[in-house]
C-alpha positions in Angstrom: 129.2 -217.6 -6.2 132.3 -216.6 -8.5 131.8 -212.7 -8.0 132.1 -213.5 -4.1 135.5 -215.3 -5.0 136.5 -212.4 -7.1 136.3 -214.8 -10.6 134.8 -213.1 -13.2 131.4 -214.9 -14.4 132.9 -214.9 -18.0 135.3 -217.5 -16.8 132.8 -220.3 -16.7 131.0 -221.5 -19.4 128.4 -224.0 -20.0 126.9 -225.1 -23.3 125.2 -228.4 -24.7 126.6 -229.5 -27.7 125.8 -233.2 -29.2 128.4 -235.3 -30.4 127.0 -234.6 -33.9 128.0 -231.3 -34.0 131.4 -230.9 -34.0 131.8 -227.7 -35.9 129.5 -226.4 -33.2 131.9 -227.4 -30.7 135.1 -226.0 -32.1 133.4 -222.7 -32.7 132.3 -222.6 -29.1 135.7 -223.8 -27.8 137.7 -221.0 -29.8 135.1 -218.4 -28.8 135.7 -219.4 -25.2 139.6 -219.3 -25.5 139.2 -215.8 -27.1 137.1 -214.6 -24.0 140.0 -215.9 -21.6 142.7 -214.5 -23.5 141.0 -211.1 -23.2 140.2 -211.3 -19.6 143.9 -212.3 -19.2 145.3 -214.5 -16.4 143.4 -215.6 -13.7 143.0 -213.4 -10.4 143.7 -216.7 -8.6 146.8 -217.2 -10.0 148.1 -214.0 -8.2 146.4 -214.9 -5.1 148.1 -218.3 -5.0 151.8 -217.0 -5.9 151.3 -213.9 -3.1 150.4 -217.0 -1.0 153.8 -219.1 -1.8 155.9 -215.5 -1.3 154.3 -215.4 2.0 155.3 -218.6 3.2 158.8 -218.6 2.1 159.1 -215.1 4.0 157.6 -216.3 7.1 160.0 -217.6 9.9 160.1 -221.1 10.7 
């Protein structure tokens, strides 16, 4: 479904981490943040901004 919408599958991650595994949780979150930084801005952000520009330019 993500591929269909143009969103990289790496932008979604699910992993079970117990409340007793705080260090593992921190490691997982930091790894996910690193992945997102590598991917750069969401492609949806550009699409939303383009749509806003279209609406501004459209005649009333």
